[in-house]
PyMOL Python script that loads the backbone (N, CA, C, O; Angstrom):
from pymol import cmd

cmd.read_pdbstr("""\
ATOM      1  N   MET A   1      17.767  19.111 -31.594  1.00  0.00           N
ATOM      2  CA  MET A   1      18.106  20.835 -31.886  1.00  0.00           C
ATOM      3  C   MET A   1      18.871  20.417 -32.512  1.00  0.00           C
ATOM      4  O   MET A   1      19.510  19.405 -32.225  1.00  0.00           O
ATOM      5  N   ALA A   2      19.036  21.227 -33.743  1.00  0.00           N
ATOM      6  CA  ALA A   2      20.204  21.388 -35.151  1.00  0.00           C
ATOM      7  C   ALA A   2      20.755  22.930 -34.871  1.00  0.00           C
ATOM      8  O   ALA A   2      20.241  24.011 -35.159  1.00  0.00           O
ATOM      9  N   SER A   3      21.683  22.692 -34.370  1.00  0.00           N
ATOM     10  CA  SER A   3      23.014  24.385 -34.761  1.00  0.00           C
ATOM     11  C   SER A   3      22.324  24.979 -36.211  1.00  0.00           C
ATOM     12  O   SER A   3      21.930  24.380 -37.212  1.00  0.00           O
ATOM     13  N   PRO A   4      22.353  26.157 -35.929  1.00  0.00           N
ATOM     14  CA  PRO A   4      22.705  27.305 -36.965  1.00  0.00           C
ATOM     15  C   PRO A   4      24.007  26.680 -38.093  1.00  0.00           C
ATOM     16  O   PRO A   4      23.508  26.510 -39.206  1.00  0.00           O
ATOM     17  N   GLN A   5      24.940  26.451 -38.075  1.00  0.00           N
ATOM     18  CA  GLN A   5      25.686  26.113 -38.868  1.00  0.00           C
ATOM     19  C   GLN A   5      25.526  24.687 -39.989  1.00  0.00           C
ATOM     20  O   GLN A   5      25.779  24.503 -41.180  1.00  0.00           O
ATOM     21  N   VAL A   6      25.014  23.923 -38.966  1.00  0.00           N
ATOM     22  CA  VAL A   6      24.508  23.123 -39.845  1.00  0.00           C
ATOM     23  C   VAL A   6      23.372  23.451 -41.124  1.00  0.00           C
ATOM     24  O   VAL A   6      23.530  22.791 -42.151  1.00  0.00           O
ATOM     25  N   ALA A   7      22.668  24.071 -41.099  1.00  0.00           N
ATOM     26  CA  ALA A   7      21.740  25.158 -42.114  1.00  0.00           C
ATOM     27  C   ALA A   7      22.845  25.633 -42.884  1.00  0.00           C
ATOM     28  O   ALA A   7      22.804  25.630 -44.114  1.00  0.00           O
ATOM     29  N   SER A   8      23.802  26.029 -42.255  1.00  0.00           N
ATOM     30  CA  SER A   8      24.537  27.353 -43.310  1.00  0.00           C
ATOM     31  C   SER A   8      25.295  26.370 -44.344  1.00  0.00           C
ATOM     32  O   SER A   8      25.812  25.267 -44.163  1.00  0.00           O
ATOM     33  N   SER A   9      25.186  27.074 -45.349  1.00  0.00           N
ATOM     34  CA  SER A   9      26.568  25.640 -46.505  1.00  0.00           C
ATOM     35  C   SER A   9      27.774  26.558 -46.304  1.00  0.00           C
ATOM     36  O   SER A   9      28.553  26.587 -47.257  1.00  0.00           O
ATOM     37  N   GLN A  10      28.038  27.222 -45.371  1.00  0.00           N
ATOM     38  CA  GLN A  10      29.696  27.605 -45.380  1.00  0.00           C
ATOM     39  C   GLN A  10      30.434  27.099 -44.190  1.00  0.00           C
ATOM     40  O   GLN A  10      31.539  26.564 -44.285  1.00  0.00           O
ATOM     41  N   GLY A  11      29.762  27.290 -43.000  1.00  0.00           N
ATOM     42  CA  GLY A  11      29.974  26.818 -41.989  1.00  0.00           C
ATOM     43  C   GLY A  11      30.509  28.046 -41.069  1.00  0.00           C
ATOM     44  O   GLY A  11      30.791  28.055 -39.871  1.00  0.00           O
ATOM     45  N   THR A  12      30.562  29.339 -42.286  1.00  0.00           N
ATOM     46  CA  THR A  12      31.524  30.336 -41.620  1.00  0.00           C
ATOM     47  C   THR A  12      30.441  31.090 -41.169  1.00  0.00           C
ATOM     48  O   THR A  12      30.327  31.242 -39.953  1.00  0.00           O
ATOM     49  N   ASP A  13      29.811  31.475 -41.751  1.00  0.00           N
ATOM     50  CA  ASP A  13      28.534  32.451 -41.427  1.00  0.00           C
ATOM     51  C   ASP A  13      28.320  33.121 -40.016  1.00  0.00           C
ATOM     52  O   ASP A  13      27.906  34.238 -39.706  1.00  0.00           O
ATOM     53  N   TYR A  14      28.797  31.921 -39.184  1.00  0.00           N
ATOM     54  CA  TYR A  14      28.140  32.875 -37.607  1.00  0.00           C
ATOM     55  C   TYR A  14      29.641  32.369 -36.931  1.00  0.00           C
ATOM     56  O   TYR A  14      29.819  31.914 -35.801  1.00  0.00           O
ATOM     57  N   SER A  15      30.479  32.567 -37.824  1.00  0.00           N
ATOM     58  CA  SER A  15      32.190  32.994 -36.511  1.00  0.00           C
ATOM     59  C   SER A  15      31.902  34.004 -36.104  1.00  0.00           C
ATOM     60  O   SER A  15      31.052  34.777 -36.546  1.00  0.00           O
ATOM     61  N   PRO A  16      32.579  34.120 -35.211  1.00  0.00           N
ATOM     62  CA  PRO A  16      32.811  35.734 -34.352  1.00  0.00           C
ATOM     63  C   PRO A  16      33.273  36.494 -35.237  1.00  0.00           C
ATOM     64  O   PRO A  16      32.568  37.457 -35.538  1.00  0.00           O
ATOM     65  N   THR A  17      34.492  36.331 -35.887  1.00  0.00           N
ATOM     66  CA  THR A  17      34.832  37.358 -36.934  1.00  0.00           C
ATOM     67  C   THR A  17      34.217  37.614 -37.698  1.00  0.00           C
ATOM     68  O   THR A  17      34.632  38.684 -38.142  1.00  0.00           O
ATOM     69  N   ARG A  18      33.379  37.295 -38.221  1.00  0.00           N
ATOM     70  CA  ARG A  18      31.894  37.508 -39.066  1.00  0.00           C
ATOM     71  C   ARG A  18      31.260  38.278 -37.925  1.00  0.00           C
ATOM     72  O   ARG A  18      31.249  39.503 -38.039  1.00  0.00           O
ATOM     73  N   VAL A  19      30.849  37.855 -37.083  1.00  0.00           N
ATOM     74  CA  VAL A  19      29.854  38.835 -36.313  1.00  0.00           C
ATOM     75  C   VAL A  19      30.377  39.973 -36.158  1.00  0.00           C
ATOM     76  O   VAL A  19      29.882  41.089 -36.314  1.00  0.00           O
ATOM     77  N   HIS A  20      31.805  39.538 -35.722  1.00  0.00           N
ATOM     78  CA  HIS A  20      32.162  41.065 -35.355  1.00  0.00           C
ATOM     79  C   HIS A  20      32.624  42.466 -36.520  1.00  0.00           C
ATOM     80  O   HIS A  20      32.730  43.667 -36.272  1.00  0.00           O
ATOM     81  N   VAL A  21      32.844  41.626 -37.963  1.00  0.00           N
ATOM     82  CA  VAL A  21      32.644  42.460 -38.924  1.00  0.00           C
ATOM     83  C   VAL A  21      31.699  43.181 -38.611  1.00  0.00           C
ATOM     84  O   VAL A  21      31.788  44.267 -38.039  1.00  0.00           O
ATOM     85  N   TRP A  22      30.386  42.453 -39.079  1.00  0.00           N
ATOM     86  CA  TRP A  22      29.208  42.938 -39.746  1.00  0.00           C
ATOM     87  C   TRP A  22      28.701  43.920 -38.654  1.00  0.00           C
ATOM     88  O   TRP A  22      27.993  44.885 -38.941  1.00  0.00           O
ATOM     89  N   ARG A  23      29.243  43.520 -36.926  1.00  0.00           N
ATOM     90  CA  ARG A  23      29.114  44.397 -36.187  1.00  0.00           C
ATOM     91  C   ARG A  23      29.505  46.063 -35.924  1.00  0.00           C
ATOM     92  O   ARG A  23      28.821  46.962 -35.433  1.00  0.00           O
ATOM     93  N   VAL A  24      30.852  46.068 -36.448  1.00  0.00           N
ATOM     94  CA  VAL A  24      31.706  47.199 -36.720  1.00  0.00           C
ATOM     95  C   VAL A  24      30.479  47.798 -38.168  1.00  0.00           C
ATOM     96  O   VAL A  24      29.744  48.769 -37.989  1.00  0.00           O
ATOM     97  N   LEU A  25      30.495  47.014 -39.477  1.00  0.00           N
ATOM     98  CA  LEU A  25      29.545  47.663 -40.458  1.00  0.00           C
ATOM     99  C   LEU A  25      28.280  48.427 -39.869  1.00  0.00           C
ATOM    100  O   LEU A  25      27.843  49.571 -39.991  1.00  0.00           O
ATOM    101  N   SER A  26      27.850  47.186 -39.116  1.00  0.00           N
ATOM    102  CA  SER A  26      26.608  48.450 -38.977  1.00  0.00           C
ATOM    103  C   SER A  26      26.571  49.461 -38.100  1.00  0.00           C
ATOM    104  O   SER A  26      25.627  50.251 -38.107  1.00  0.00           O
ATOM    105  N   MET A  27      27.583  49.566 -37.243  1.00  0.00           N
ATOM    106  CA  MET A  27      27.787  50.990 -36.415  1.00  0.00           C
ATOM    107  C   MET A  27      28.571  52.079 -37.306  1.00  0.00           C
ATOM    108  O   MET A  27      28.787  53.234 -36.938  1.00  0.00           O
ATOM    109  N   LEU A  28      28.970  51.509 -38.568  1.00  0.00           N
ATOM    110  CA  LEU A  28      29.420  52.561 -38.919  1.00  0.00           C
ATOM    111  C   LEU A  28      28.273  53.258 -40.080  1.00  0.00           C
ATOM    112  O   LEU A  28      27.978  54.437 -40.280  1.00  0.00           O
ATOM    113  N   ALA A  29      27.911  52.314 -40.562  1.00  0.00           N
ATOM    114  CA  ALA A  29      26.495  52.460 -41.275  1.00  0.00           C
ATOM    115  C   ALA A  29      25.755  53.479 -40.550  1.00  0.00           C
ATOM    116  O   ALA A  29      25.416  54.534 -41.086  1.00  0.00           O
ATOM    117  N   ALA A  30      25.501  53.187 -39.352  1.00  0.00           N
ATOM    118  CA  ALA A  30      24.713  54.166 -38.354  1.00  0.00           C
ATOM    119  C   ALA A  30      25.604  55.398 -38.419  1.00  0.00           C
ATOM    120  O   ALA A  30      25.366  56.338 -39.176  1.00  0.00           O
ATOM    121  N   LEU A  31      26.317  55.364 -37.849  1.00  0.00           N
ATOM    122  CA  LEU A  31      27.476  56.822 -37.890  1.00  0.00           C
ATOM    123  C   LEU A  31      27.038  57.783 -39.084  1.00  0.00           C
ATOM    124  O   LEU A  31      26.676  58.960 -39.074  1.00  0.00           O
ATOM    125  N   VAL A  32      27.154  57.117 -39.828  1.00  0.00           N
ATOM    126  CA  VAL A  32      27.258  57.989 -40.812  1.00  0.00           C
ATOM    127  C   VAL A  32      25.582  58.193 -41.499  1.00  0.00           C
ATOM    128  O   VAL A  32      25.084  59.226 -41.947  1.00  0.00           O
ATOM    129  N   ALA A  33      25.097  57.099 -41.409  1.00  0.00           N
ATOM    130  CA  ALA A  33      23.351  58.047 -40.892  1.00  0.00           C
ATOM    131  C   ALA A  33      23.168  59.146 -40.378  1.00  0.00           C
ATOM    132  O   ALA A  33      22.559  60.053 -40.946  1.00  0.00           O
ATOM    133  N   VAL A  34      23.661  59.225 -39.240  1.00  0.00           N
ATOM    134  CA  VAL A  34      23.853  60.199 -37.969  1.00  0.00           C
ATOM    135  C   VAL A  34      23.789  61.564 -38.959  1.00  0.00           C
ATOM    136  O   VAL A  34      22.878  62.346 -39.229  1.00  0.00           O
ATOM    137  N   VAL A  35      25.523  61.444 -39.458  1.00  0.00           N
ATOM    138  CA  VAL A  35      26.277  62.596 -39.912  1.00  0.00           C
ATOM    139  C   VAL A  35      25.059  63.061 -41.303  1.00  0.00           C
ATOM    140  O   VAL A  35      24.478  64.107 -41.592  1.00  0.00           O
ATOM    141  N   VAL A  36      25.085  61.888 -41.803  1.00  0.00           N
ATOM    142  CA  VAL A  36      24.070  62.743 -43.271  1.00  0.00           C
ATOM    143  C   VAL A  36      22.648  63.239 -42.560  1.00  0.00           C
ATOM    144  O   VAL A  36      22.004  64.028 -43.252  1.00  0.00           O
ATOM    145  N   GLY A  37      22.191  62.956 -41.536  1.00  0.00           N
ATOM    146  CA  GLY A  37      21.334  63.696 -41.403  1.00  0.00           C
ATOM    147  C   GLY A  37      21.613  64.830 -40.681  1.00  0.00           C
ATOM    148  O   GLY A  37      21.233  65.960 -40.986  1.00  0.00           O
ATOM    149  N   LEU A  38      22.246  64.548 -39.767  1.00  0.00           N
ATOM    150  CA  LEU A  38      22.398  66.352 -38.834  1.00  0.00           C
ATOM    151  C   LEU A  38      22.795  67.210 -39.876  1.00  0.00           C
ATOM    152  O   LEU A  38      22.167  68.266 -39.939  1.00  0.00           O
ATOM    153  N   LEU A  39      24.174  66.915 -41.173  1.00  0.00           N
ATOM    154  CA  LEU A  39      24.179  67.625 -42.435  1.00  0.00           C
ATOM    155  C   LEU A  39      22.875  68.175 -42.910  1.00  0.00           C
ATOM    156  O   LEU A  39      22.899  69.387 -43.128  1.00  0.00           O
ATOM    157  N   LEU A  40      21.539  67.453 -43.158  1.00  0.00           N
ATOM    158  CA  LEU A  40      20.970  67.550 -43.457  1.00  0.00           C
ATOM    159  C   LEU A  40      19.916  68.587 -42.786  1.00  0.00           C
ATOM    160  O   LEU A  40      19.402  69.503 -43.429  1.00  0.00           O
ATOM    161  N   ILE A  41      19.769  68.442 -42.001  1.00  0.00           N
ATOM    162  CA  ILE A  41      19.318  69.550 -40.661  1.00  0.00           C
ATOM    163  C   ILE A  41      19.976  70.911 -40.602  1.00  0.00           C
ATOM    164  O   ILE A  41      19.156  71.818 -40.458  1.00  0.00           O
ATOM    165  N   VAL A  42      21.170  71.273 -40.671  1.00  0.00           N
ATOM    166  CA  VAL A  42      22.105  72.116 -40.675  1.00  0.00           C
ATOM    167  C   VAL A  42      21.905  73.171 -42.392  1.00  0.00           C
ATOM    168  O   VAL A  42      21.610  74.339 -42.643  1.00  0.00           O
ATOM    169  N   THR A  43      22.209  72.138 -43.091  1.00  0.00           N
ATOM    170  CA  THR A  43      22.076  73.185 -44.709  1.00  0.00           C
ATOM    171  C   THR A  43      20.563  73.191 -44.774  1.00  0.00           C
ATOM    172  O   THR A  43      20.055  74.108 -45.421  1.00  0.00           O
ATOM    173  N   SER A  44      19.939  72.494 -44.323  1.00  0.00           N
ATOM    174  CA  SER A  44      18.234  73.305 -44.287  1.00  0.00           C
ATOM    175  C   SER A  44      17.780  74.016 -43.695  1.00  0.00           C
ATOM    176  O   SER A  44      16.737  74.409 -44.218  1.00  0.00           O
ATOM    177  N   ALA A  45      18.008  74.497 -42.720  1.00  0.00           N
ATOM    178  CA  ALA A  45      18.271  75.338 -41.571  1.00  0.00           C
ATOM    179  C   ALA A  45      18.677  76.741 -42.034  1.00  0.00           C
ATOM    180  O   ALA A  45      18.094  77.744 -41.623  1.00  0.00           O
ATOM    181  N   ALA A  46      19.815  76.784 -43.007  1.00  0.00           N
ATOM    182  CA  ALA A  46      21.059  77.789 -43.000  1.00  0.00           C
ATOM    183  C   ALA A  46      20.344  78.388 -45.013  1.00  0.00           C
ATOM    184  O   ALA A  46      20.947  79.251 -45.651  1.00  0.00           O
TER     185      ALA A  46
END
""", "prot")
cmd.dss("prot")
cmd.show_as("cartoon", "prot")
cmd.util.cbc("prot")
cmd.orient("prot")
């Protein structure tokens, strides 16, 4: 059983900080997508 860090070239890809940053970025991207979607709906309905 090899750990994921062994297959990684840097060994920092699975650090908690990296995972937290990607989680925050994905949440921000989802929020932006929702806002843009709402704006498109409002502008198309107006």
